[in-house]
PDB file of N, CA, C and O in Angstrom, chain B, residues numbered from 101:
ATOM      1  N   MET B 101       0.848  -1.170   0.007  1.00  0.00           N
ATOM      2  CA  MET B 101      -0.001  -0.008   0.002  1.00  0.00           C
ATOM      3  C   MET B 101       0.896   1.234  -0.003  1.00  0.00           C
ATOM      4  O   MET B 101       1.714   1.425   0.897  1.00  0.00           O
ATOM      5  N   GLU B 102       0.731   2.055  -1.008  1.00  0.00           N
ATOM      6  CA  GLU B 102       1.563   3.256  -1.131  1.00  0.00           C
ATOM      7  C   GLU B 102       0.825   4.535  -0.789  1.00  0.00           C
ATOM      8  O   GLU B 102       1.448   5.571  -0.556  1.00  0.00           O
ATOM      9  N   SER B 103      -0.501   4.470  -0.757  1.00  0.00           N
ATOM     10  CA  SER B 103      -1.284   5.648  -0.409  1.00  0.00           C
ATOM     11  C   SER B 103      -2.606   5.222   0.216  1.00  0.00           C
ATOM     12  O   SER B 103      -3.019   4.066   0.120  1.00  0.00           O
ATOM     13  N   LEU B 104      -3.248   6.178   0.850  1.00  0.00           N
ATOM     14  CA  LEU B 104      -4.556   5.947   1.452  1.00  0.00           C
ATOM     15  C   LEU B 104      -5.564   6.855   0.776  1.00  0.00           C
ATOM     16  O   LEU B 104      -5.237   7.974   0.380  1.00  0.00           O
ATOM     17  N   THR B 105      -6.780   6.376   0.645  1.00  0.00           N
ATOM     18  CA  THR B 105      -7.840   7.267   0.191  1.00  0.00           C
ATOM     19  C   THR B 105      -8.141   8.224   1.343  1.00  0.00           C
ATOM     20  O   THR B 105      -7.719   7.995   2.476  1.00  0.00           O
ATOM     21  N   LEU B 106      -8.860   9.276   1.048  1.00  0.00           N
ATOM     22  CA  LEU B 106      -9.200  10.235   2.082  1.00  0.00           C
ATOM     23  C   LEU B 106     -10.026   9.562   3.179  1.00  0.00           C
ATOM     24  O   LEU B 106      -9.867   9.885   4.356  1.00  0.00           O
ATOM     25  N   GLU B 107     -10.893   8.644   2.808  1.00  0.00           N
ATOM     26  CA  GLU B 107     -11.714   7.918   3.789  1.00  0.00           C
ATOM     27  C   GLU B 107     -10.848   7.040   4.682  1.00  0.00           C
ATOM     28  O   GLU B 107     -11.041   7.017   5.897  1.00  0.00           O
ATOM     29  N   GLN B 108      -9.893   6.316   4.093  1.00  0.00           N
ATOM     30  CA  GLN B 108      -8.981   5.465   4.891  1.00  0.00           C
ATOM     31  C   GLN B 108      -8.154   6.345   5.824  1.00  0.00           C
ATOM     32  O   GLN B 108      -7.959   6.004   6.991  1.00  0.00           O
ATOM     33  N   TYR B 109      -7.668   7.477   5.312  1.00  0.00           N
ATOM     34  CA  TYR B 109      -6.863   8.399   6.121  1.00  0.00           C
ATOM     35  C   TYR B 109      -7.670   8.910   7.309  1.00  0.00           C
ATOM     36  O   TYR B 109      -7.180   8.912   8.438  1.00  0.00           O
ATOM     37  N   ARG B 110      -8.894   9.340   7.061  1.00  0.00           N
ATOM     38  CA  ARG B 110      -9.728   9.867   8.146  1.00  0.00           C
ATOM     39  C   ARG B 110      -9.998   8.817   9.217  1.00  0.00           C
ATOM     40  O   ARG B 110      -9.974   9.129  10.408  1.00  0.00           O
ATOM     41  N   LYS B 111     -10.255   7.571   8.806  1.00  0.00           N
ATOM     42  CA  LYS B 111     -10.483   6.503   9.775  1.00  0.00           C
ATOM     43  C   LYS B 111      -9.220   6.258  10.593  1.00  0.00           C
ATOM     44  O   LYS B 111      -9.298   6.059  11.805  1.00  0.00           O
ATOM     45  N   MET B 112      -8.048   6.270   9.938  1.00  0.00           N
ATOM     46  CA  MET B 112      -6.794   6.070  10.650  1.00  0.00           C
ATOM     47  C   MET B 112      -6.585   7.160  11.691  1.00  0.00           C
ATOM     48  O   MET B 112      -6.230   6.877  12.835  1.00  0.00           O
ATOM     49  N   VAL B 113      -6.810   8.423  11.284  1.00  0.00           N
ATOM     50  CA  VAL B 113      -6.639   9.545  12.207  1.00  0.00           C
ATOM     51  C   VAL B 113      -7.616   9.426  13.384  1.00  0.00           C
ATOM     52  O   VAL B 113      -7.234   9.663  14.530  1.00  0.00           O
ATOM     53  N   ASP B 114      -8.861   9.065  13.107  1.00  0.00           N
ATOM     54  CA  ASP B 114      -9.839   8.881  14.184  1.00  0.00           C
ATOM     55  C   ASP B 114      -9.382   7.837  15.182  1.00  0.00           C
ATOM     56  O   ASP B 114      -9.503   8.040  16.390  1.00  0.00           O
ATOM     57  N   LYS B 115      -8.855   6.712  14.690  1.00  0.00           N
ATOM     58  CA  LYS B 115      -8.372   5.646  15.573  1.00  0.00           C
ATOM     59  C   LYS B 115      -7.174   6.106  16.388  1.00  0.00           C
ATOM     60  O   LYS B 115      -7.083   5.813  17.580  1.00  0.00           O
ATOM     61  N   VAL B 116      -6.247   6.830  15.747  1.00  0.00           N
ATOM     62  CA  VAL B 116      -5.065   7.335  16.446  1.00  0.00           C
ATOM     63  C   VAL B 116      -5.479   8.304  17.552  1.00  0.00           C
ATOM     64  O   VAL B 116      -4.965   8.222  18.668  1.00  0.00           O
ATOM     65  N   LEU B 117      -6.400   9.217  17.255  1.00  0.00           N
ATOM     66  CA  LEU B 117      -6.831  10.197  18.235  1.00  0.00           C
ATOM     67  C   LEU B 117      -7.621   9.535  19.371  1.00  0.00           C
ATOM     68  O   LEU B 117      -7.504   9.952  20.523  1.00  0.00           O
ATOM     69  N   GLU B 118      -8.410   8.525  19.065  1.00  0.00           N
ATOM     70  CA  GLU B 118      -9.153   7.783  20.091  1.00  0.00           C
ATOM     71  C   GLU B 118      -8.169   7.060  21.017  1.00  0.00           C
ATOM     72  O   GLU B 118      -8.354   7.065  22.234  1.00  0.00           O
ATOM     73  N   PHE B 119      -7.132   6.441  20.455  1.00  0.00           N
ATOM     74  CA  PHE B 119      -6.107   5.782  21.251  1.00  0.00           C
ATOM     75  C   PHE B 119      -5.439   6.793  22.184  1.00  0.00           C
ATOM     76  O   PHE B 119      -5.225   6.508  23.362  1.00  0.00           O
ATOM     77  N   LYS B 120      -5.111   7.967  21.659  1.00  0.00           N
ATOM     78  CA  LYS B 120      -4.461   9.004  22.475  1.00  0.00           C
ATOM     79  C   LYS B 120      -5.385   9.471  23.582  1.00  0.00           C
ATOM     80  O   LYS B 120      -4.942   9.695  24.708  1.00  0.00           O
ATOM     81  N   ARG B 121      -6.659   9.619  23.275  1.00  0.00           N
ATOM     82  CA  ARG B 121      -7.615  10.050  24.288  1.00  0.00           C
ATOM     83  C   ARG B 121      -7.721   9.034  25.419  1.00  0.00           C
ATOM     84  O   ARG B 121      -7.810   9.405  26.589  1.00  0.00           O
ATOM     85  N   LEU B 122      -7.711   7.754  25.067  1.00  0.00           N
ATOM     86  CA  LEU B 122      -7.853   6.698  26.075  1.00  0.00           C
ATOM     87  C   LEU B 122      -6.575   6.404  26.840  1.00  0.00           C
ATOM     88  O   LEU B 122      -6.622   6.063  28.022  1.00  0.00           O
ATOM     89  N   ASN B 123      -5.411   6.536  26.163  1.00  0.00           N
ATOM     90  CA  ASN B 123      -4.145   6.109  26.774  1.00  0.00           C
ATOM     91  C   ASN B 123      -3.180   7.251  27.077  1.00  0.00           C
ATOM     92  O   ASN B 123      -2.170   7.031  27.745  1.00  0.00           O
ATOM     93  N   GLY B 124      -3.461   8.455  26.607  1.00  0.00           N
ATOM     94  CA  GLY B 124      -2.629   9.586  26.928  1.00  0.00           C
ATOM     95  C   GLY B 124      -1.417   9.762  26.019  1.00  0.00           C
ATOM     96  O   GLY B 124      -0.682  10.739  26.168  1.00  0.00           O
ATOM     97  N   ASP B 125      -1.191   8.845  25.086  1.00  0.00           N
ATOM     98  CA  ASP B 125      -0.055   8.949  24.180  1.00  0.00           C
ATOM     99  C   ASP B 125      -0.440   8.360  22.835  1.00  0.00           C
ATOM    100  O   ASP B 125      -1.369   7.557  22.743  1.00  0.00           O
ATOM    101  N   LEU B 126       0.272   8.758  21.798  1.00  0.00           N
ATOM    102  CA  LEU B 126       0.010   8.240  20.479  1.00  0.00           C
ATOM    103  C   LEU B 126       0.478   6.781  20.363  1.00  0.00           C
ATOM    104  O   LEU B 126       1.459   6.394  20.998  1.00  0.00           O
ATOM    105  N   PRO B 127      -0.220   5.975  19.555  1.00  0.00           N
ATOM    106  CA  PRO B 127       0.229   4.586  19.375  1.00  0.00           C
ATOM    107  C   PRO B 127       1.520   4.523  18.590  1.00  0.00           C
ATOM    108  O   PRO B 127       1.830   5.441  17.831  1.00  0.00           O
ATOM    109  N   GLU B 128       2.277   3.454  18.760  1.00  0.00           N
ATOM    110  CA  GLU B 128       3.541   3.274  18.052  1.00  0.00           C
ATOM    111  C   GLU B 128       3.331   3.039  16.562  1.00  0.00           C
ATOM    112  O   GLU B 128       4.237   3.276  15.763  1.00  0.00           O
ATOM    113  N   TYR B 129       2.153   2.579  16.185  1.00  0.00           N
ATOM    114  CA  TYR B 129       1.831   2.370  14.776  1.00  0.00           C
ATOM    115  C   TYR B 129       0.320   2.366  14.592  1.00  0.00           C
ATOM    116  O   TYR B 129      -0.433   2.233  15.556  1.00  0.00           O
ATOM    117  N   ALA B 130      -0.114   2.513  13.343  1.00  0.00           N
ATOM    118  CA  ALA B 130      -1.532   2.413  12.988  1.00  0.00           C
ATOM    119  C   ALA B 130      -1.645   1.275  11.963  1.00  0.00           C
ATOM    120  O   ALA B 130      -0.723   1.036  11.182  1.00  0.00           O
ATOM    121  N   VAL B 131      -2.766   0.595  11.980  1.00  0.00           N
ATOM    122  CA  VAL B 131      -3.014  -0.481  11.006  1.00  0.00           C
ATOM    123  C   VAL B 131      -4.195  -0.080  10.134  1.00  0.00           C
ATOM    124  O   VAL B 131      -5.285   0.220  10.620  1.00  0.00           O
ATOM    125  N   VAL B 132      -3.939  -0.086   8.820  1.00  0.00           N
ATOM    126  CA  VAL B 132      -4.982   0.239   7.843  1.00  0.00           C
ATOM    127  C   VAL B 132      -5.070  -0.919   6.870  1.00  0.00           C
ATOM    128  O   VAL B 132      -4.124  -1.201   6.134  1.00  0.00           O
ATOM    129  N   GLU B 133      -6.212  -1.588   6.873  1.00  0.00           N
ATOM    130  CA  GLU B 133      -6.446  -2.741   5.988  1.00  0.00           C
ATOM    131  C   GLU B 133      -5.294  -3.742   6.003  1.00  0.00           C
ATOM    132  O   GLU B 133      -4.832  -4.195   4.956  1.00  0.00           O
ATOM    133  N   GLY B 134      -4.837  -4.081   7.219  1.00  0.00           N
ATOM    134  CA  GLY B 134      -3.785  -5.081   7.385  1.00  0.00           C
ATOM    135  C   GLY B 134      -2.368  -4.580   7.163  1.00  0.00           C
ATOM    136  O   GLY B 134      -1.420  -5.362   7.229  1.00  0.00           O
ATOM    137  N   CYS B 135      -2.211  -3.303   6.904  1.00  0.00           N
ATOM    138  CA  CYS B 135      -0.876  -2.725   6.704  1.00  0.00           C
ATOM    139  C   CYS B 135      -0.520  -1.838   7.889  1.00  0.00           C
ATOM    140  O   CYS B 135      -1.310  -0.999   8.322  1.00  0.00           O
ATOM    141  N   ARG B 136       0.681  -2.044   8.397  1.00  0.00           N
ATOM    142  CA  ARG B 136       1.153  -1.278   9.555  1.00  0.00           C
ATOM    143  C   ARG B 136       1.894  -0.023   9.089  1.00  0.00           C
ATOM    144  O   ARG B 136       2.770  -0.086   8.226  1.00  0.00           O
ATOM    145  N   ILE B 137       1.524   1.114   9.678  1.00  0.00           N
ATOM    146  CA  ILE B 137       2.181   2.386   9.381  1.00  0.00           C
ATOM    147  C   ILE B 137       2.781   2.894  10.680  1.00  0.00           C
ATOM    148  O   ILE B 137       2.054   3.156  11.639  1.00  0.00           O
ATOM    149  N   ASP B 138       4.105   3.035  10.722  1.00  0.00           N
ATOM    150  CA  ASP B 138       4.794   3.451  11.929  1.00  0.00           C
ATOM    151  C   ASP B 138       4.413   4.881  12.333  1.00  0.00           C
ATOM    152  O   ASP B 138       3.952   5.682  11.520  1.00  0.00           O
ATOM    153  N   LYS B 139       4.625   5.161  13.615  1.00  0.00           N
ATOM    154  CA  LYS B 139       4.247   6.448  14.203  1.00  0.00           C
ATOM    155  C   LYS B 139       4.816   7.631  13.442  1.00  0.00           C
ATOM    156  O   LYS B 139       4.088   8.579  13.146  1.00  0.00           O
ATOM    157  N   ARG B 140       6.101   7.595  13.120  1.00  0.00           N
ATOM    158  CA  ARG B 140       6.687   8.759  12.452  1.00  0.00           C
ATOM    159  C   ARG B 140       6.135   8.971  11.062  1.00  0.00           C
ATOM    160  O   ARG B 140       6.083  10.105  10.586  1.00  0.00           O
ATOM    161  N   GLU B 141       5.714   7.886  10.389  1.00  0.00           N
ATOM    162  CA  GLU B 141       5.113   8.021   9.071  1.00  0.00           C
ATOM    163  C   GLU B 141       3.707   8.594   9.155  1.00  0.00           C
ATOM    164  O   GLU B 141       3.351   9.462   8.358  1.00  0.00           O
ATOM    165  N   TYR B 142       2.886   8.121  10.121  1.00  0.00           N
ATOM    166  CA  TYR B 142       1.537   8.673  10.192  1.00  0.00           C
ATOM    167  C   TYR B 142       1.553  10.108  10.687  1.00  0.00           C
ATOM    168  O   TYR B 142       0.685  10.894  10.307  1.00  0.00           O
ATOM    169  N   ILE B 143       2.522  10.472  11.530  1.00  0.00           N
ATOM    170  CA  ILE B 143       2.639  11.874  11.932  1.00  0.00           C
ATOM    171  C   ILE B 143       3.015  12.741  10.739  1.00  0.00           C
ATOM    172  O   ILE B 143       2.479  13.837  10.575  1.00  0.00           O
ATOM    173  N   ASP B 144       3.941  12.254   9.899  1.00  0.00           N
ATOM    174  CA  ASP B 144       4.315  12.957   8.681  1.00  0.00           C
ATOM    175  C   ASP B 144       3.121  13.125   7.754  1.00  0.00           C
ATOM    176  O   ASP B 144       2.935  14.194   7.172  1.00  0.00           O
ATOM    177  N   MET B 145       2.308  12.080   7.609  1.00  0.00           N
ATOM    178  CA  MET B 145       1.126  12.147   6.769  1.00  0.00           C
ATOM    179  C   MET B 145       0.161  13.227   7.282  1.00  0.00           C
ATOM    180  O   MET B 145      -0.358  14.020   6.496  1.00  0.00           O
ATOM    181  N   ILE B 146      -0.076  13.255   8.587  1.00  0.00           N
ATOM    182  CA  ILE B 146      -0.977  14.247   9.176  1.00  0.00           C
ATOM    183  C   ILE B 146      -0.463  15.651   8.940  1.00  0.00           C
ATOM    184  O   ILE B 146      -1.237  16.547   8.604  1.00  0.00           O
ATOM    185  N   GLU B 147       0.841  15.855   9.114  1.00  0.00           N
ATOM    186  CA  GLU B 147       1.433  17.188   8.880  1.00  0.00           C
ATOM    187  C   GLU B 147       1.280  17.606   7.426  1.00  0.00           C
ATOM    188  O   GLU B 147       0.962  18.763   7.151  1.00  0.00           O
ATOM    189  N   ARG B 148       1.502  16.676   6.478  1.00  0.00           N
ATOM    190  CA  ARG B 148       1.381  17.014   5.062  1.00  0.00           C
ATOM    191  C   ARG B 148      -0.054  17.338   4.658  1.00  0.00           C
ATOM    192  O   ARG B 148      -0.297  18.253   3.872  1.00  0.00           O
ATOM    193  N   VAL B 149      -1.008  16.570   5.210  1.00  0.00           N
ATOM    194  CA  VAL B 149      -2.426  16.849   4.910  1.00  0.00           C
ATOM    195  C   VAL B 149      -2.826  18.206   5.486  1.00  0.00           C
ATOM    196  O   VAL B 149      -3.512  18.979   4.816  1.00  0.00           O
ATOM    197  N   ASN B 150      -2.413  18.503   6.701  1.00  0.00           N
ATOM    198  CA  ASN B 150      -2.736  19.795   7.297  1.00  0.00           C
ATOM    199  C   ASN B 150      -2.140  20.943   6.483  1.00  0.00           C
ATOM    200  O   ASN B 150      -2.806  21.954   6.257  1.00  0.00           O
ATOM    201  N   LYS B 151      -0.899  20.794   6.047  1.00  0.00           N
ATOM    202  CA  LYS B 151      -0.256  21.823   5.236  1.00  0.00           C
ATOM    203  C   LYS B 151      -0.986  21.996   3.904  1.00  0.00           C
ATOM    204  O   LYS B 151      -1.214  23.122   3.460  1.00  0.00           O
ATOM    205  N   PHE B 152      -1.353  20.880   3.268  1.00  0.00           N
ATOM    206  CA  PHE B 152      -2.098  20.928   1.998  1.00  0.00           C
ATOM    207  C   PHE B 152      -3.409  21.676   2.193  1.00  0.00           C
ATOM    208  O   PHE B 152      -3.769  22.534   1.387  1.00  0.00           O
ATOM    209  N   PHE B 153      -4.120  21.344   3.270  1.00  0.00           N
ATOM    210  CA  PHE B 153      -5.410  21.986   3.526  1.00  0.00           C
ATOM    211  C   PHE B 153      -5.246  23.490   3.741  1.00  0.00           C
ATOM    212  O   PHE B 153      -6.029  24.285   3.222  1.00  0.00           O
ATOM    213  N   LEU B 154      -4.233  23.872   4.501  1.00  0.00           N
ATOM    214  CA  LEU B 154      -4.014  25.299   4.741  1.00  0.00           C
ATOM    215  C   LEU B 154      -3.634  26.056   3.471  1.00  0.00           C
ATOM    216  O   LEU B 154      -4.054  27.197   3.281  1.00  0.00           O
ATOM    217  N   GLN B 155      -2.847  25.432   2.605  1.00  0.00           N
ATOM    218  CA  GLN B 155      -2.418  26.075   1.377  1.00  0.00           C
ATOM    219  C   GLN B 155      -3.478  26.083   0.291  1.00  0.00           C
ATOM    220  O   GLN B 155      -3.638  27.076  -0.418  1.00  0.00           O
ATOM    221  N   MET B 156      -4.202  24.980   0.157  1.00  0.00           N
ATOM    222  CA  MET B 156      -5.133  24.827  -0.949  1.00  0.00           C
ATOM    223  C   MET B 156      -6.598  25.068  -0.555  1.00  0.00           C
ATOM    224  O   MET B 156      -7.446  25.287  -1.421  1.00  0.00           O
ATOM    225  N   GLY B 157      -6.890  25.028   0.740  1.00  0.00           N
ATOM    226  CA  GLY B 157      -8.264  25.252   1.187  1.00  0.00           C
ATOM    227  C   GLY B 157      -9.186  24.061   0.955  1.00  0.00           C
ATOM    228  O   GLY B 157     -10.407  24.204   1.022  1.00  0.00           O
ATOM    229  N   ARG B 158      -8.629  22.912   0.688  1.00  0.00           N
ATOM    230  CA  ARG B 158      -9.423  21.701   0.499  1.00  0.00           C
ATOM    231  C   ARG B 158      -8.596  20.483   0.908  1.00  0.00           C
ATOM    232  O   ARG B 158      -7.384  20.575   1.108  1.00  0.00           O
ATOM    233  N   ASN B 159      -9.267  19.357   1.027  1.00  0.00           N
ATOM    234  CA  ASN B 159      -8.585  18.118   1.369  1.00  0.00           C
ATOM    235  C   ASN B 159      -8.032  17.447   0.108  1.00  0.00           C
ATOM    236  O   ASN B 159      -8.606  17.599  -0.970  1.00  0.00           O
ATOM    237  N   PRO B 160      -6.940  16.717   0.227  1.00  0.00           N
ATOM    238  CA  PRO B 160      -6.424  15.982  -0.928  1.00  0.00           C
ATOM    239  C   PRO B 160      -7.321  14.785  -1.240  1.00  0.00           C
ATOM    240  O   PRO B 160      -8.072  14.324  -0.380  1.00  0.00           O
ATOM    241  N   GLY B 161      -7.240  14.290  -2.460  1.00  0.00           N
ATOM    242  CA  GLY B 161      -8.021  13.116  -2.842  1.00  0.00           C
ATOM    243  C   GLY B 161      -7.455  11.827  -2.271  1.00  0.00           C
ATOM    244  O   GLY B 161      -8.200  10.887  -1.993  1.00  0.00           O
ATOM    245  N   SER B 162      -6.134  11.779  -2.094  1.00  0.00           N
ATOM    246  CA  SER B 162      -5.479  10.636  -1.477  1.00  0.00           C
ATOM    247  C   SER B 162      -4.260  11.138  -0.721  1.00  0.00           C
ATOM    248  O   SER B 162      -3.818  12.270  -0.918  1.00  0.00           O
ATOM    249  N   VAL B 163      -3.718  10.287   0.148  1.00  0.00           N
ATOM    250  CA  VAL B 163      -2.569  10.658   0.969  1.00  0.00           C
ATOM    251  C   VAL B 163      -1.482   9.628   0.747  1.00  0.00           C
ATOM    252  O   VAL B 163      -1.678   8.450   1.044  1.00  0.00           O
ATOM    253  N   ASP B 164      -0.333  10.050   0.228  1.00  0.00           N
ATOM    254  CA  ASP B 164       0.781   9.146   0.013  1.00  0.00           C
ATOM    255  C   ASP B 164       1.429   8.782   1.340  1.00  0.00           C
ATOM    256  O   ASP B 164       1.546   9.601   2.252  1.00  0.00           O
ATOM    257  N   ILE B 165       1.844   7.527   1.410  1.00  0.00           N
ATOM    258  CA  ILE B 165       2.630   7.059   2.561  1.00  0.00           C
ATOM    259  C   ILE B 165       4.067   7.106   2.102  1.00  0.00           C
ATOM    260  O   ILE B 165       4.494   6.255   1.322  1.00  0.00           O
ATOM    261  N   THR B 166       4.825   8.083   2.570  1.00  0.00           N
ATOM    262  CA  THR B 166       6.185   8.254   2.102  1.00  0.00           C
ATOM    263  C   THR B 166       7.176   7.754   3.147  1.00  0.00           C
ATOM    264  O   THR B 166       7.038   8.059   4.332  1.00  0.00           O
ATOM    265  N   PRO B 167       8.172   6.989   2.715  1.00  0.00           N
ATOM    266  CA  PRO B 167       9.178   6.503   3.661  1.00  0.00           C
ATOM    267  C   PRO B 167      10.084   7.644   4.114  1.00  0.00           C
ATOM    268  O   PRO B 167      10.375   8.567   3.353  1.00  0.00           O
ATOM    269  N   LEU B 168      10.518   7.562   5.348  1.00  0.00           N
ATOM    270  CA  LEU B 168      11.463   8.514   5.898  1.00  0.00           C
ATOM    271  C   LEU B 168      12.806   7.812   6.043  1.00  0.00           C
ATOM    272  O   LEU B 168      12.870   6.696   6.561  1.00  0.00           O
ATOM    273  N   ASP B 169      13.863   8.445   5.599  1.00  0.00           N
ATOM    274  CA  ASP B 169      15.219   7.895   5.720  1.00  0.00           C
ATOM    275  C   ASP B 169      15.381   6.550   5.020  1.00  0.00           C
ATOM    276  O   ASP B 169      16.137   5.697   5.486  1.00  0.00           O
ATOM    277  N   ASP B 170      14.683   6.353   3.915  1.00  0.00           N
ATOM    278  CA  ASP B 170      14.781   5.140   3.128  1.00  0.00           C
ATOM    279  C   ASP B 170      14.486   3.866   3.915  1.00  0.00           C
ATOM    280  O   ASP B 170      15.030   2.802   3.617  1.00  0.00           O
ATOM    281  N   VAL B 171      13.632   3.981   4.907  1.00  0.00           N
ATOM    282  CA  VAL B 171      13.202   2.834   5.699  1.00  0.00           C
ATOM    283  C   VAL B 171      11.830   2.441   5.184  1.00  0.00           C
ATOM    284  O   VAL B 171      10.991   3.316   4.972  1.00  0.00           O
ATOM    285  N   PRO B 172      11.567   1.148   4.973  1.00  0.00           N
ATOM    286  CA  PRO B 172      10.237   0.761   4.504  1.00  0.00           C
ATOM    287  C   PRO B 172       9.152   1.293   5.422  1.00  0.00           C
ATOM    288  O   PRO B 172       9.238   1.171   6.644  1.00  0.00           O
ATOM    289  N   THR B 173       8.136   1.882   4.822  1.00  0.00           N
ATOM    290  CA  THR B 173       7.088   2.532   5.573  1.00  0.00           C
ATOM    291  C   THR B 173       6.044   1.563   6.070  1.00  0.00           C
ATOM    292  O   THR B 173       5.652   1.601   7.236  1.00  0.00           O
ATOM    293  N   VAL B 174       5.598   0.705   5.195  1.00  0.00           N
ATOM    294  CA  VAL B 174       4.461  -0.140   5.514  1.00  0.00           C
ATOM    295  C   VAL B 174       4.903  -1.590   5.665  1.00  0.00           C
ATOM    296  O   VAL B 174       5.671  -2.118   4.861  1.00  0.00           O
ATOM    297  N   GLU B 175       4.408  -2.194   6.689  1.00  0.00           N
ATOM    298  CA  GLU B 175       4.683  -3.609   6.928  1.00  0.00           C
ATOM    299  C   GLU B 175       3.339  -4.339   6.878  1.00  0.00           C
ATOM    300  O   GLU B 175       2.418  -3.996   7.620  1.00  0.00           O
ATOM    301  N   ILE B 176       3.227  -5.330   6.018  1.00  0.00           N
ATOM    302  CA  ILE B 176       1.982  -6.072   5.899  1.00  0.00           C
ATOM    303  C   ILE B 176       1.898  -7.076   7.027  1.00  0.00           C
ATOM    304  O   ILE B 176       2.800  -7.892   7.213  1.00  0.00           O
ATOM    305  N   LEU B 177       0.813  -7.012   7.778  1.00  0.00           N
ATOM    306  CA  LEU B 177       0.605  -7.922   8.906  1.00  0.00           C
ATOM    307  C   LEU B 177      -0.235  -9.109   8.453  1.00  0.00           C
ATOM    308  O   LEU B 177      -1.193  -8.963   7.695  1.00  0.00           O
ATOM    309  N   ILE B 178       0.140 -10.256   8.925  1.00  0.00           N
ATOM    310  CA  ILE B 178      -0.609 -11.477   8.561  1.00  0.00           C
ATOM    311  C   ILE B 178      -1.616 -11.786   9.635  1.00  0.00           C
ATOM    312  O   ILE B 178      -2.350 -12.769   9.529  1.00  0.00           O
TER     313      ILE B 178
END
């Protein structure tokens, strides 16, 4: 999985925020349709979407999952 639809992204953010509300800290990773996205990648995604929204005044159609420091971003969970 290289990107998320806006719907998948919103569900992921809702789950991350719910986890933070219940536990007081962000989860180490998020799982979207069986794919694991590490904390630093989902934080980067949230920052990029917020920046896009502020600059363009609308939400993006999809959100790319970009690797940081050439480390694989997504790990498929069995």
